[in-house]
Backbone as CSV, one residue per row, in Angstrom:
resi,resn,N_x,N_y,N_z,CA_x,CA_y,CA_z,C_x,C_y,C_z
1,UNK,0.877,-1.249,-0.280,0.116,0.079,0.084,1.289,1.114,-0.156
2,UNK,0.354,2.444,-0.589,0.783,3.799,-0.957,0.370,4.676,-0.178
3,UNK,0.825,5.688,-0.161,0.020,6.911,0.440,1.268,7.855,-0.486
4,UNK,0.528,8.685,-1.223,1.214,10.338,-1.425,0.099,11.465,-1.579
5,UNK,1.397,12.318,-2.232,0.671,13.628,-2.106,0.872,14.443,-3.260
6,UNK,-0.099,15.299,-3.552,0.669,16.728,-4.448,0.889,17.454,-3.836
7,UNK,0.450,17.806,-2.372,0.601,18.982,-1.524,2.180,18.826,-0.779
8,UNK,2.742,18.160,-0.561,3.943,18.558,-0.205,4.851,17.221,-0.325
9,UNK,5.998,17.827,-0.478,7.392,16.601,-0.471,7.446,16.134,0.795
10,UNK,7.827,14.714,0.871,8.218,13.836,2.332,9.633,14.308,2.554
11,UNK,8.938,14.330,3.957,9.947,14.694,4.594,11.248,16.537,3.889
12,UNK,10.154,16.862,3.398,10.603,18.643,3.407,9.352,19.428,3.944
13,UNK,9.598,20.381,4.355,9.375,22.315,5.160,7.407,21.530,3.575
14,UNK,6.967,21.991,4.971,5.081,22.226,4.620,4.915,23.011,4.370
15,UNK,4.133,23.629,3.589,3.897,24.934,3.328,3.229,25.736,3.935
16,UNK,3.462,26.869,4.483,2.330,27.728,5.425,0.850,27.526,4.790
17,UNK,0.196,27.740,3.693,-1.031,27.058,3.455,-1.869,25.903,3.939
18,UNK,-0.982,25.172,4.117,-1.437,23.901,5.226,-1.712,23.700,6.832
19,UNK,-0.596,24.900,6.842,-0.821,25.258,8.480,-2.052,26.196,9.549
20,UNK,-1.900,25.402,10.498,-3.290,26.409,11.030,-2.151,27.943,11.619
21,UNK,-0.774,27.837,12.104,-0.286,29.146,12.232,1.339,29.068,11.500
22,UNK,1.985,30.328,11.092,2.922,30.697,10.468,3.170,31.528,11.415
23,UNK,4.849,31.618,11.044,5.917,32.978,11.702,5.123,34.323,10.944
24,UNK,5.156,35.285,12.269,5.308,36.734,11.727,6.424,37.333,12.457
25,UNK,6.697,38.273,11.746,8.129,38.585,12.340,7.662,39.514,13.443
26,UNK,7.153,39.918,13.389,6.342,40.969,14.990,5.528,40.603,15.817
27,UNK,4.918,39.949,15.251,4.256,38.926,16.899,4.062,37.434,16.881
28,UNK,5.556,37.367,16.079,5.900,35.387,16.353,5.057,34.630,15.469
29,UNK,3.589,35.004,15.465,2.774,33.648,15.035,1.435,34.433,14.344
30,UNK,0.919,33.800,13.345,-0.130,34.166,12.469,-1.291,33.102,12.238
31,UNK,-2.200,33.419,11.925,-2.826,32.621,11.015,-2.338,32.146,9.654
32,UNK,-1.620,30.231,9.432,-2.055,29.601,8.178,-3.371,29.846,7.245
33,UNK,-2.794,29.038,6.502,-4.043,28.934,5.267,-5.062,27.532,6.218
34,UNK,-4.623,26.838,6.771,-5.515,25.712,7.079,-5.674,24.961,6.049
35,UNK,-5.606,24.340,5.132,-5.845,23.567,4.242,-5.344,22.579,4.509
36,UNK,-6.343,21.127,4.325,-5.878,20.261,4.611,-4.929,20.017,3.085
37,UNK,-3.971,18.990,2.583,-3.338,18.659,2.031,-4.244,17.611,0.693
38,UNK,-3.817,17.389,0.151,-4.122,16.253,-0.790,-3.805,15.205,-0.956
39,UNK,-4.139,14.025,-1.057,-3.746,12.420,-0.479,-4.072,11.825,-1.891
40,UNK,-3.253,10.739,-1.290,-3.780,9.826,-2.545,-3.074,8.702,-2.321
41,UNK,-3.953,7.172,-2.540,-3.650,6.304,-1.966,-3.349,4.748,-2.798
42,UNK,-3.040,3.731,-2.929,-3.506,2.746,-3.711,-2.863,1.397,-3.170
43,UNK,-3.108,0.461,-4.566,-1.989,-1.145,-3.405,-2.815,-0.981,-2.466
44,UNK,-4.288,-1.519,-2.555,-5.393,-1.574,-1.411,-5.100,-2.964,-1.663
45,UNK,-4.961,-3.694,-0.116,-5.094,-5.832,0.111,-6.715,-5.780,-0.799
46,UNK,-6.904,-7.078,-0.790,-7.941,-7.559,-0.821,-8.621,-7.401,0.677
47,UNK,-9.969,-7.143,0.359,-11.193,-7.731,1.702,-10.333,-6.555,1.893
48,UNK,-10.225,-5.142,1.781,-10.906,-4.320,2.349,-11.902,-3.323,2.254
49,UNK,-12.385,-3.369,3.322,-14.019,-2.542,3.415,-13.982,-1.427,3.595
50,UNK,-13.105,-0.352,4.561,-13.069,0.867,4.710,-11.768,1.311,5.251
51,UNK,-11.018,2.588,5.180,-10.120,3.408,5.348,-10.469,4.545,6.618
52,UNK,-9.347,4.566,7.377,-9.382,5.331,8.556,-8.028,6.046,8.022
53,UNK,-8.318,6.956,8.865,-7.070,8.540,8.336,-6.200,9.039,9.502
54,UNK,-5.400,9.485,9.885,-5.086,10.547,10.604,-3.888,10.989,10.756
55,UNK,-3.584,12.293,10.666,-2.581,13.131,11.061,-2.232,13.505,12.518
56,UNK,-0.846,13.144,12.828,-0.296,13.179,14.219,0.823,13.507,14.353
57,UNK,0.854,14.554,15.209,2.397,15.164,15.164,2.700,14.906,16.723
58,UNK,4.530,14.005,16.712,4.433,13.425,18.050,5.565,13.992,18.533
59,UNK,6.091,15.329,18.438,6.874,16.027,18.949,6.313,17.116,19.514
60,UNK,5.123,17.117,19.929,4.624,18.154,20.861,5.421,17.852,22.183
61,UNK,5.828,19.207,23.145,6.074,19.567,24.304,5.475,18.963,25.199
62,UNK,5.749,17.980,26.081,5.158,16.932,27.095,4.648,18.370,28.196
63,UNK,5.903,19.363,28.549,5.246,20.154,30.221,5.162,21.331,29.223
64,UNK,4.397,22.653,29.253,4.083,23.601,28.534,4.812,24.811,29.018
65,UNK,5.454,24.505,30.230,6.088,26.106,30.684,6.155,26.693,30.345
66,UNK,6.694,26.265,29.404,8.006,27.128,28.015,7.403,27.944,26.467
67,UNK,5.889,27.159,26.539,5.628,26.820,25.082,5.120,28.702,25.547
68,UNK,5.741,29.454,23.778,5.137,30.704,23.644,5.800,31.439,24.548
69,UNK,6.684,31.662,25.322,6.628,32.680,26.388,7.914,33.461,25.951
70,UNK,7.765,34.690,25.704,9.083,35.693,25.485,9.726,35.237,25.907
71,UNK,10.974,35.233,25.100,12.326,35.751,25.906,13.129,33.640,25.943
72,UNK,12.352,33.096,26.006,12.529,31.755,26.736,12.413,30.686,25.507
73,UNK,12.802,29.499,25.165,12.946,28.531,23.919,12.357,27.034,24.707
74,UNK,11.725,26.107,23.941,10.978,24.968,24.006,12.090,23.748,24.064
75,UNK,12.844,23.365,24.641,14.482,22.764,24.686,14.161,21.349,23.635
76,UNK,15.375,21.545,22.715,14.719,20.166,21.725,14.823,18.957,22.452
77,UNK,15.729,19.084,23.397,15.666,17.427,24.241,14.445,16.952,24.840
78,UNK,13.418,18.177,25.374,12.502,17.836,26.249,11.478,16.866,25.633
79,UNK,11.274,16.194,26.460,9.914,14.584,26.121,8.944,15.235,25.500
80,UNK,8.461,14.724,24.060,7.401,14.909,23.667,6.569,13.630,23.664
81,UNK,5.150,14.104,22.761,3.983,13.477,22.876,2.896,13.981,21.775
82,UNK,2.141,12.699,21.833,1.644,12.848,20.167,0.444,14.603,20.474
83,UNK,-0.197,14.379,19.106,-0.876,15.553,19.101,-1.886,15.362,17.821
84,UNK,-3.461,14.897,17.594,-3.963,14.697,16.715,-4.020,15.459,16.047
85,UNK,-4.201,15.850,14.519,-4.412,16.816,13.877,-6.176,16.767,12.707
86,UNK,-5.757,15.307,12.513,-7.317,14.888,11.683,-7.450,13.482,12.281
87,UNK,-8.784,13.294,12.065,-8.911,12.127,12.505,-10.246,11.488,11.837
88,UNK,-10.330,10.966,11.114,-11.096,10.139,9.943,-11.455,8.491,10.428
89,UNK,-12.863,8.291,10.168,-13.244,6.920,10.499,-13.756,7.066,8.881
90,UNK,-14.008,5.523,9.051,-15.424,5.166,7.682,-15.045,5.559,6.241
91,UNK,-13.772,5.681,6.184,-14.101,6.648,4.474,-14.566,5.116,3.831
92,UNK,-15.054,5.421,2.438,-15.168,4.235,1.805,-14.534,3.209,1.395
93,UNK,-14.961,2.301,0.893,-13.533,1.300,0.567,-12.970,1.441,-0.973
94,UNK,-14.075,2.100,-1.511,-13.935,2.934,-3.222,-12.903,3.999,-3.442
95,UNK,-12.849,4.731,-2.100,-12.038,5.758,-2.595,-10.418,5.996,-2.074
96,UNK,-10.033,6.850,-3.127,-8.191,6.512,-2.968,-7.493,7.933,-3.149
97,UNK,-8.402,8.836,-2.797,-8.037,10.145,-2.914,-8.584,11.157,-1.745
98,UNK,-8.401,12.135,-1.555,-8.842,13.447,-0.649,-8.277,14.548,-1.115
99,UNK,-8.942,15.569,-1.750,-8.586,16.924,-2.261,-8.315,17.612,-1.845
100,UNK,-7.615,18.255,-2.537,-6.758,19.342,-1.046,-7.770,20.943,-0.653
101,UNK,-7.976,21.103,0.136,-8.745,22.234,1.064,-10.234,21.352,0.660
102,UNK,-10.232,20.437,0.729,-12.005,19.186,0.954,-12.482,19.428,2.098
103,UNK,-11.519,19.452,2.888,-11.920,19.173,4.746,-11.487,20.451,5.355
104,UNK,-11.151,21.366,5.188,-10.440,21.994,5.491,-9.876,23.394,4.892
105,UNK,-10.272,24.479,4.629,-10.063,25.621,4.029,-9.935,27.212,4.964
106,UNK,-8.916,27.175,6.015,-9.466,28.481,6.543,-9.635,28.071,8.381
107,UNK,-8.511,28.799,8.922,-8.866,28.704,10.506,-10.470,29.309,10.689
108,UNK,-11.018,28.229,11.985,-12.632,28.905,12.376,-12.362,28.661,14.061
109,UNK,-12.494,29.895,14.253,-12.606,29.840,15.226,-13.890,29.122,16.094
110,UNK,-13.191,28.458,17.367,-14.445,27.572,17.812,-14.540,26.155,17.092
111,UNK,-14.131,25.828,16.022,-13.828,24.869,15.899,-14.896,24.561,14.523
112,UNK,-14.723,23.677,13.557,-15.689,22.936,12.309,-16.282,21.825,13.454
113,UNK,-16.963,21.267,12.909,-18.431,19.977,13.357,-17.484,19.032,13.205
114,UNK,-17.752,17.740,13.711,-17.979,16.334,13.638,-18.975,15.957,13.021
115,UNK,-19.023,15.234,12.570,-19.499,14.340,11.863,-19.368,13.875,10.262
116,UNK,-20.065,13.841,9.254,-19.791,12.961,7.450,-18.894,14.098,6.990
117,UNK,-18.017,13.189,6.119,-16.856,14.365,5.818,-17.862,14.478,4.284
118,UNK,-17.365,14.914,3.006,-17.505,15.261,2.020,-17.398,14.060,1.304
119,UNK,-16.858,13.322,1.698,-16.414,11.742,0.894,-16.196,10.327,1.773
120,UNK,-17.453,10.803,2.201,-18.344,9.374,2.704,-17.669,8.844,4.456
121,UNK,-16.686,9.355,4.882,-16.690,9.019,6.193,-17.038,9.941,7.251
122,UNK,-16.182,9.943,8.439,-17.396,10.436,9.559,-15.599,10.828,10.465
123,UNK,-15.745,12.277,10.481,-14.613,13.000,11.133,-14.990,13.263,12.900
124,UNK,-13.758,13.218,13.616,-13.725,12.918,14.944,-13.211,14.151,14.878
125,UNK,-12.916,14.778,16.484,-12.484,15.589,16.905,-10.631,15.507,16.735
126,UNK,-10.216,16.833,16.452,-8.489,17.131,16.773,-7.951,17.425,17.692
127,UNK,-6.808,17.447,18.441,-6.336,18.019,19.614,-6.533,19.359,19.980
128,UNK,-6.764,20.107,19.041,-6.890,21.510,19.318,-8.278,21.875,20.213
129,UNK,-9.028,20.710,20.235,-10.601,21.197,21.569,-9.447,21.230,22.575
130,UNK,-8.470,20.710,22.950,-8.363,20.109,24.421,-6.721,21.436,24.406
131,UNK,-6.219,21.860,23.603,-6.045,23.336,23.585,-6.148,24.198,23.937
132,UNK,-7.447,24.606,23.096,-8.220,25.447,23.079,-9.509,25.605,24.174
133,UNK,-9.378,24.742,25.121,-10.225,25.095,26.276,-10.741,25.452,27.272
134,UNK,-9.648,26.181,27.502,-9.669,27.417,28.256,-9.528,28.793,27.592
135,UNK,-9.421,28.785,26.481,-9.254,30.009,25.785,-11.193,31.007,25.281
136,UNK,-11.836,31.496,26.139,-13.319,32.274,25.343,-12.835,32.594,24.130
137,UNK,-12.103,32.665,23.576,-12.272,33.688,21.897,-12.483,31.875,21.294
138,UNK,-11.669,30.739,21.455,-11.635,29.927,20.219,-12.310,28.493,20.835
139,UNK,-12.405,28.437,22.290,-12.672,27.116,22.415,-14.043,26.467,22.289
140,UNK,-14.197,25.034,21.845,-15.044,24.609,20.916,-14.568,23.185,20.567
141,UNK,-15.327,22.259,19.970,-14.908,20.869,19.078,-14.340,21.529,17.890
142,UNK,-13.276,20.829,17.613,-12.714,21.456,16.554,-12.719,20.068,15.543
143,UNK,-13.433,19.958,14.884,-13.880,18.618,13.755,-12.739,18.686,12.772
144,UNK,-12.597,17.329,12.066,-11.921,17.432,10.702,-10.560,18.019,10.994
145,UNK,-9.915,18.499,10.117,-8.409,19.010,9.969,-7.924,20.507,10.482
146,UNK,-7.475,20.210,11.195,-6.956,21.850,11.956,-5.330,20.945,11.820
147,UNK,-4.401,22.202,10.734,-3.339,22.233,10.462,-2.231,22.135,11.512
148,UNK,-0.933,22.221,10.955,0.266,22.640,11.995,0.431,23.954,12.456
149,UNK,0.770,23.892,14.200,0.424,24.976,14.791,1.600,24.721,15.907
150,UNK,3.378,24.154,15.554,3.802,23.979,16.844,4.683,25.476,17.555
151,UNK,4.548,25.487,18.696,5.306,26.812,19.599,6.022,27.177,18.873
152,UNK,6.111,28.596,18.797,6.673,29.706,17.512,8.251,30.020,18.465
153,UNK,8.237,29.014,19.675,9.334,28.873,20.288,10.627,27.825,20.467
154,UNK,10.395,26.588,19.829,10.322,25.017,20.012,11.264,25.624,19.118
155,UNK,12.717,24.691,19.795,13.625,24.705,19.407,13.841,23.067,18.178
156,UNK,12.554,22.694,18.450,13.229,21.303,17.404,12.043,21.595,16.395
157,UNK,12.289,20.630,14.507,11.427,20.784,13.833,10.774,19.736,14.178
158,UNK,9.070,19.770,13.865,7.972,18.723,14.071,8.208,18.120,13.051
159,UNK,7.774,16.277,12.846,6.759,15.596,11.630,5.857,15.687,12.187
160,UNK,5.168,15.761,11.039,3.629,15.445,10.846,3.644,13.947,10.312
161,UNK,2.753,13.330,10.579,3.122,11.860,9.784,1.106,11.899,9.616
162,UNK,0.980,12.118,7.833,-0.499,11.579,7.558,0.272,10.271,7.102
163,UNK,-1.468,9.474,7.956,-1.385,8.096,7.861,-2.540,7.310,7.432
164,UNK,-2.678,6.387,6.125,-4.282,6.001,5.617,-4.114,4.357,6.371
165,UNK,-5.403,4.041,7.154,-5.070,2.560,7.177,-6.288,1.817,6.149
166,UNK,-5.613,0.579,5.693,-7.081,-0.166,5.331,-7.670,-1.707,6.212
167,UNK,-8.828,-1.172,6.581,-9.595,-1.865,7.578,-10.535,-3.227,6.957
168,UNK,-10.671,-4.234,7.597,-11.535,-5.532,7.690,-12.815,-5.118,7.487
169,UNK,-13.360,-3.812,8.128,-14.955,-3.367,8.118,-15.228,-2.787,7.777
170,UNK,-16.372,-2.205,7.835,-16.956,-0.937,6.672,-17.205,0.230,7.629
171,UNK,-17.284,0.214,9.532,-17.704,0.752,10.253,-16.923,0.333,11.282
172,UNK,-16.161,1.316,12.167,-15.560,1.156,13.173,-16.609,1.606,14.692
173,UNK,-17.668,2.017,14.103,-18.817,1.930,15.298,-18.261,3.317,15.854
174,UNK,-18.039,4.494,15.365,-17.217,5.888,15.818,-18.508,6.823,16.027
175,UNK,-18.924,7.742,16.202,-19.383,8.782,16.464,-19.263,10.402,17.065
176,UNK,-19.816,11.285,16.827,-19.492,11.880,18.318,-18.224,12.707,18.086
177,UNK,-18.061,13.101,19.361,-16.270,14.345,19.522,-15.918,12.509,20.000
178,UNK,-15.741,11.809,18.758,-14.192,10.628,19.530,-12.665,11.282,18.768
179,UNK,-12.412,11.124,19.685,-10.563,11.307,19.701,-9.827,10.873,18.828
180,UNK,-8.717,10.714,18.459,-7.728,9.969,17.969,-6.700,8.844,18.915
181,UNK,-7.147,8.865,20.093,-6.743,8.018,20.942,-7.931,6.935,20.897
182,UNK,-9.433,7.533,20.545,-9.980,6.543,20.365,-10.501,6.147,19.257
183,UNK,-9.811,6.168,18.281,-9.998,5.868,17.003,-9.003,4.891,16.740
184,UNK,-7.805,5.180,17.542,-6.442,3.980,17.517,-6.852,2.980,18.610
185,UNK,-7.254,3.004,19.356,-7.840,1.765,20.285,-8.766,0.904,19.149
186,UNK,-10.255,1.818,18.929,-10.963,0.982,17.722,-10.429,0.157,16.748
187,UNK,-8.513,0.756,15.951,-8.558,0.347,14.860,-7.800,-1.004,15.166
188,UNK,-7.474,-1.649,16.263,-7.072,-2.640,16.513,-7.790,-3.763,16.718
189,UNK,-6.793,-5.047,15.810,-7.049,-5.986,15.182,-8.032,-6.222,13.614
190,UNK,-8.163,-4.615,13.297,-9.132,-4.770,11.926,-8.123,-3.923,10.736
191,UNK,-6.805,-3.831,11.217,-6.030,-3.245,10.254,-5.652,-4.288,8.857
192,UNK,-5.215,-4.079,8.095,-4.963,-4.455,6.798,-3.341,-4.519,6.414
193,UNK,-3.793,-2.823,6.033,-2.324,-2.191,5.612,-2.472,-0.791,6.037
194,UNK,-1.358,-0.036,6.294,-0.769,1.121,6.247,0.149,1.505,5.485
195,UNK,-0.243,3.289,5.117,1.198,4.098,4.446,0.687,5.331,5.088
196,UNK,1.936,5.715,4.958,2.528,7.291,5.771,3.258,7.260,5.171
197,UNK,2.593,9.213,4.779,4.033,10.258,4.279,3.938,11.034,5.764
198,UNK,5.607,11.751,5.701,5.671,12.486,6.817,5.655,14.056,6.007
199,UNK,5.849,14.900,6.819,6.167,16.234,5.856,7.031,17.047,7.882
200,UNK,7.818,17.756,7.367,7.995,19.229,8.762,7.795,20.104,8.665
201,UNK,7.258,20.948,9.605,7.280,22.183,9.917,7.783,22.728,11.119
202,UNK,7.737,23.592,11.263,8.202,24.846,12.608,7.656,26.012,11.790
203,UNK,7.148,27.043,13.159,6.887,28.164,13.301,8.604,29.303,13.695
204,UNK,8.987,28.728,14.315,10.446,29.620,14.819,11.166,29.124,13.767
205,UNK,11.728,30.285,13.337,13.150,30.469,11.756,14.069,29.665,12.501
206,UNK,14.463,29.506,13.348,15.769,29.448,14.284,16.274,27.835,13.609
207,UNK,15.217,26.503,13.672,15.968,25.635,13.475,16.208,25.215,12.174
208,UNK,16.928,24.684,11.675,17.441,24.290,10.227,17.487,22.726,9.856
């Protein structure tokens, strides 16, 4: 099974049009284009009944004390944790691609709804839901895709893993505000094959 994209080159820097946030020379951060990338997959195993899709950043700081703090940086060696940016279940077995911008096109304060995707799947929530929970201007359920937004003072370049799973069942039985962790738990025992592409991103202009 393979996965490819017309929107980014594997292991190259992702374009800010795909990102939730980007560098601003005056304020450190401003919103990006927040468009989901194009994805295409193939060489699907026989017996595939549906697909699941995630985008996860496994380089998120496990401790937030220094995150986005003026005059401080997030140390490159700080232990890291996963952050889900895109959580999709029950994509149809006949589907082979998702168009750029079809699941997200621009930042929407308080998030997008969960539920049906444009191509027959179902969106869960991404981890901006928890990140913005205490922010009255942004709090809400962030369904579907919301792109890269690493700390603007992080010394580490983050890797974003776009991954498609071929499954042996038509539905994982998930609905409502299901999370990336819940999707991964539901996948257990159903994966026939998977494919991944990784893109890189940083808002901090210092890391090379």
